[in-house]
C-alpha positions as CSV (number, residue, x, y, z in Angstrom):
1,X,131.5,95.8,112.6
2,X,133.9,94.1,115.6
3,X,134.5,96.1,118.7
4,X,131.3,98.6,117.8
5,X,128.6,99.1,120.3
6,X,125.1,99.2,119.2
7,X,123.3,101.6,122.2
8,X,119.7,100.4,123.2
9,X,117.9,102.6,121.0
10,X,120.0,101.6,117.7
11,X,118.6,98.2,118.6
12,X,115.0,99.4,119.5
13,X,115.0,101.0,115.5
14,X,116.6,98.6,114.1
15,X,113.9,96.4,115.0
16,X,111.1,98.4,114.3
17,X,112.5,100.0,110.9
18,X,110.9,96.8,109.1
19,X,108.3,96.5,110.9
20,X,106.5,100.1,110.2
21,X,107.8,101.4,113.6
22,X,106.1,98.7,115.6
23,X,108.4,96.5,118.4
24,X,107.4,93.7,120.7
25,X,108.6,93.7,124.1
26,X,109.8,89.9,123.6
27,X,111.6,91.0,120.6
28,X,113.6,93.8,122.4
29,X,114.4,91.6,125.1
30,X,115.7,88.6,122.6
31,X,117.6,91.5,121.0
32,X,119.7,91.9,124.6
33,X,117.9,94.9,125.7
34,X,116.5,94.8,129.8
35,X,113.0,95.1,130.9
36,X,114.3,97.7,133.3
37,X,115.8,99.9,129.7
38,X,112.4,99.1,127.9
39,X,110.3,100.4,131.1
40,X,112.5,103.3,131.1
41,X,111.6,104.1,127.2
42,X,108.4,103.7,127.5
43,X,108.2,106.4,130.8
44,X,110.1,108.9,128.4
45,X,107.6,108.3,125.6
46,X,110.4,106.9,123.4
47,X,108.2,103.6,122.9
48,X,104.4,104.1,122.8
49,X,102.0,101.1,124.2
50,X,99.5,100.0,121.1
51,X,98.5,96.7,123.0
52,X,100.4,94.2,125.2
53,X,103.6,94.0,125.1
54,X,103.6,96.3,121.6
55,X,105.1,99.6,121.4
56,X,105.1,101.9,118.3
57,X,108.8,103.5,118.7
58,X,108.2,107.3,118.0
59,X,105.5,109.9,119.0
60,X,104.3,109.2,114.6
61,X,102.3,106.4,113.6
62,X,103.7,105.0,110.2
63,X,100.5,104.5,107.6
64,X,100.3,100.7,108.4
65,X,101.9,100.6,112.2
66,X,98.0,99.7,112.9
67,X,97.9,96.6,111.2
68,X,101.7,95.3,111.8
69,X,100.7,95.9,115.7
70,X,97.5,93.9,115.6
71,X,99.5,91.1,114.2
72,X,102.4,91.1,116.7
73,X,99.8,91.4,119.3
74,X,98.0,87.9,118.3
75,X,101.4,86.0,117.6
76,X,102.9,84.4,114.7
77,X,100.2,82.5,113.5
78,X,98.0,86.0,112.9
79,X,96.9,87.6,109.3
80,X,95.3,90.7,108.8
81,X,92.1,89.6,107.0
82,X,88.5,90.9,105.6
83,X,87.8,94.3,105.8
84,X,91.0,95.7,106.8
85,X,93.0,93.1,104.3
86,X,91.0,94.3,101.6
87,X,92.1,97.9,102.8
88,X,96.0,96.9,102.5
89,X,95.5,95.3,99.3
90,X,93.7,98.7,98.6
91,X,90.6,96.8,97.3
92,X,88.7,99.1,99.7
93,X,89.3,102.7,100.6
94,X,90.9,103.2,104.3
95,X,88.1,104.4,106.8
96,X,90.1,105.8,109.4
97,X,91.3,104.3,112.6
98,X,88.1,104.0,114.1
99,X,87.5,100.5,113.0
100,X,89.0,98.4,114.4
101,X,91.9,96.0,113.0
102,X,90.7,92.5,111.1
103,X,92.5,89.3,112.2
104,X,92.5,85.9,111.3
105,X,94.3,83.5,113.6
106,X,95.2,80.0,113.4
107,X,94.9,78.2,116.6
108,X,93.8,79.6,120.2
109,X,93.0,83.0,120.3
110,X,93.3,86.0,122.4
111,X,91.4,89.0,123.4
112,X,92.3,92.5,122.7
113,X,90.9,96.0,122.6
114,X,90.7,97.6,119.5
115,X,91.3,93.9,117.3
116,X,88.8,92.3,116.1
117,X,89.8,88.7,116.2
118,X,88.3,85.4,114.5
119,X,89.2,82.0,114.7
120,X,90.4,80.6,111.4
121,X,88.5,76.9,111.3
122,X,90.5,76.5,108.0
123,X,93.5,78.6,106.6
124,X,95.4,76.7,103.9
125,X,99.0,77.8,103.5
126,X,98.1,79.3,100.0
127,X,95.5,81.0,101.6
128,X,98.2,83.4,102.9
129,X,101.0,85.6,102.2
130,X,102.8,89.2,103.0
131,X,102.9,92.8,101.8
132,X,105.0,94.5,102.9
133,X,105.8,92.6,105.6
134,X,102.7,92.6,107.0
135,X,101.3,88.9,107.1
136,X,97.6,88.7,105.7
137,X,95.5,86.7,103.7
138,X,95.9,86.6,100.4
139,X,93.1,88.8,97.5
140,X,90.9,85.6,97.1
141,X,90.7,84.7,101.1
142,X,90.2,88.3,101.7
143,X,87.1,88.8,99.3
144,X,85.9,85.4,100.9
145,X,86.1,86.6,104.2
146,X,84.3,89.9,103.2
147,X,81.0,88.1,101.6
148,X,80.4,87.0,104.8
149,X,80.5,90.2,106.7
150,X,80.6,93.3,104.3
151,X,77.8,94.8,103.1
152,X,76.7,93.5,99.4
153,X,78.1,97.1,97.9
154,X,81.2,97.1,99.5
155,X,81.8,93.3,98.5
156,X,81.3,94.5,94.8
157,X,84.1,97.1,95.0
158,X,86.4,94.9,96.5
159,X,85.6,92.2,94.0
160,X,85.8,94.5,91.1
161,X,89.1,96.2,91.7
162,X,90.5,92.9,93.0
163,X,89.3,91.6,90.1
164,X,90.8,94.9,87.7
165,X,93.9,95.3,88.9
166,X,94.5,91.3,88.7
167,X,95.3,90.6,92.4
168,X,93.1,87.5,92.1
169,X,90.9,85.8,89.4
170,X,87.8,84.1,88.5
171,X,89.2,80.4,88.2
172,X,91.0,81.2,92.1
173,X,87.9,82.2,93.6
174,X,85.8,79.7,91.9
175,X,88.2,77.2,93.4
176,X,88.5,78.7,97.2
177,X,84.9,78.7,96.8
178,X,84.3,74.8,95.5
179,X,85.9,73.8,98.8
180,X,83.7,77.1,100.8
181,X,80.5,75.7,100.4
182,X,78.4,76.3,103.0
183,X,80.0,79.3,104.0
184,X,78.4,82.9,105.1
185,X,78.0,84.9,102.2
186,X,79.7,82.3,99.5
187,X,76.4,82.4,97.6
188,X,76.7,86.2,96.9
189,X,80.4,86.0,96.0
190,X,79.1,83.2,93.1
191,X,76.3,85.2,92.1
192,X,79.2,88.0,91.5
193,X,80.9,85.6,89.8
194,X,78.1,83.8,87.4
195,X,76.9,87.0,86.4
196,X,78.1,89.8,83.7
197,X,80.2,90.6,87.2
198,X,80.9,93.3,89.6
199,X,80.4,97.1,88.8
200,X,84.1,98.9,89.3
201,X,83.5,102.8,89.7
202,X,85.9,105.2,90.3
203,X,85.0,107.8,92.2
204,X,83.1,109.0,95.3
205,X,80.6,110.9,92.4
206,X,80.7,107.3,90.4
207,X,80.0,105.7,93.1
208,X,76.8,108.0,94.4
209,X,75.1,108.0,91.0
210,X,75.5,104.0,90.9
211,X,74.4,103.9,94.1
212,X,71.0,105.9,93.0
213,X,70.8,104.2,89.4
214,X,69.9,100.8,91.6
215,X,67.7,102.8,94.0
216,X,65.6,103.8,91.5
217,X,65.7,100.4,89.6
218,X,67.1,102.3,86.6
219,X,68.7,99.7,84.1
220,X,71.8,98.4,85.0
221,X,74.6,100.5,82.9
222,X,78.6,99.1,82.5
223,X,80.8,101.0,84.0
224,X,84.3,102.2,82.9
225,X,84.1,100.2,79.6
226,X,85.8,101.7,75.9
227,X,83.2,102.7,73.6
228,X,83.8,104.1,70.5
229,X,88.0,104.4,71.9
230,X,87.1,106.3,74.7
231,X,86.8,105.2,78.3
232,X,83.2,106.5,79.8
233,X,81.8,106.4,83.0
234,X,78.3,104.6,82.4
235,X,77.3,103.3,79.3
236,X,73.4,101.6,78.5
237,X,74.9,99.8,75.3
238,X,70.7,98.6,74.3
239,X,69.5,102.8,75.1
240,X,73.0,103.4,73.1
241,X,73.2,106.0,76.4
242,X,76.3,107.2,78.1
243,X,76.3,109.3,81.2
244,X,79.7,111.1,82.3
245,X,80.4,112.2,85.8
246,X,82.0,115.2,86.6
247,X,83.8,114.8,90.4
248,X,83.4,117.6,92.8
249,X,87.2,118.7,92.1
250,X,86.8,118.2,88.7
251,X,88.3,119.7,85.2
252,X,88.7,123.6,85.7
253,X,91.3,124.2,82.7
254,X,89.8,125.3,79.9
255,X,92.0,123.0,78.4
256,X,90.3,119.8,79.7
257,X,86.9,121.4,79.6
258,X,87.5,121.5,75.8
259,X,88.8,117.6,76.0
260,X,85.7,116.5,77.2
261,X,83.6,118.7,74.5
262,X,85.4,117.3,72.0
263,X,84.8,113.9,73.2
264,X,81.0,114.7,73.6
265,X,80.9,115.3,70.3
266,X,82.6,112.0,68.6
267,X,80.3,110.5,70.8
268,X,77.4,111.9,69.6
269,X,78.7,111.9,65.9
270,X,78.7,107.9,66.9
271,X,74.8,107.8,67.3
272,X,74.9,107.7,71.3
273,X,74.2,110.4,73.3
274,X,75.5,111.8,76.3
275,X,74.4,113.1,79.7
276,X,76.8,115.0,81.7
277,X,76.1,115.1,85.6
278,X,78.1,117.1,87.8
279,X,78.9,116.7,91.4
280,X,76.5,119.4,92.6
281,X,74.1,118.0,90.5
282,X,74.6,114.5,92.3
283,X,74.5,116.5,96.2
284,X,71.9,118.8,95.6
285,X,69.2,117.9,93.4
286,X,69.5,113.9,92.8
287,X,65.8,113.9,92.2
288,X,66.3,115.9,89.2
289,X,69.7,113.9,87.7
290,X,67.7,110.4,88.2
291,X,64.2,111.9,86.1
292,X,66.8,113.3,83.4
293,X,68.4,109.5,83.3
294,X,64.9,107.9,83.3
295,X,63.9,110.2,80.4
296,X,66.8,109.6,78.7
297,X,66.7,106.0,78.8
298,X,63.1,106.1,77.4
299,X,64.2,108.1,75.0
300,X,66.8,106.3,73.5
301,X,65.0,103.1,74.1
């Protein structure tokens, strides 16, 4: 409105609001604030330094402030990538603030504490985008970079989640792989795409059981698939065996208990054997769990 004077604090908030509560000194100076005004607010604790020339407004960080701040610190050609990108796309779970933010930069790089910066030898315009205002690599490019740095299971989880949520497609990933020959990790990613597909777990309990099955080299099940009209946790098709995993926050209500028992009965009536495994079983007696499954697989074979 004409004649209205914008206070320094209002100007700071206006800049920081679309940037997850983060602002740079350069942005504040361009908005008309003097260097002295900025410095006073830093001394007062109104602006908290996250990186050189990058500040958080107020003492409480927004959920994506670290990633936004890392991008701002690294310049206009910086993009959240790899593990940090997968967390933003929600294809991998967050793992706290201890991990460095992964940033991919076009051009020259300058080191910053708290940021894992890599220079992108080749980063096309169709491999980057924005999510909630944060520059980052596309889901497909994020998966490709993960293939070079993540564990086999992390890559599998991220790939399965991305495909299940249709963030990317096999065709898109295969196209990206075709122009990335020789890169580290591409062979593993190509193998997942060529095979029956990655396994997608929905809980920590399922993740633990899958790890046990693979460590013991039992037959590989299908996960979270529909069988006889029901979605089941683990399914061995050849053996007609279903394993259901009850997590640590599992059903306490009587109606939920009854629903599961009715479901088990319906599956059994269709000729399937159902094994139920609790969180306590997985944590306290994993060897017993494996023995039960191994026996059930033999009996059903």
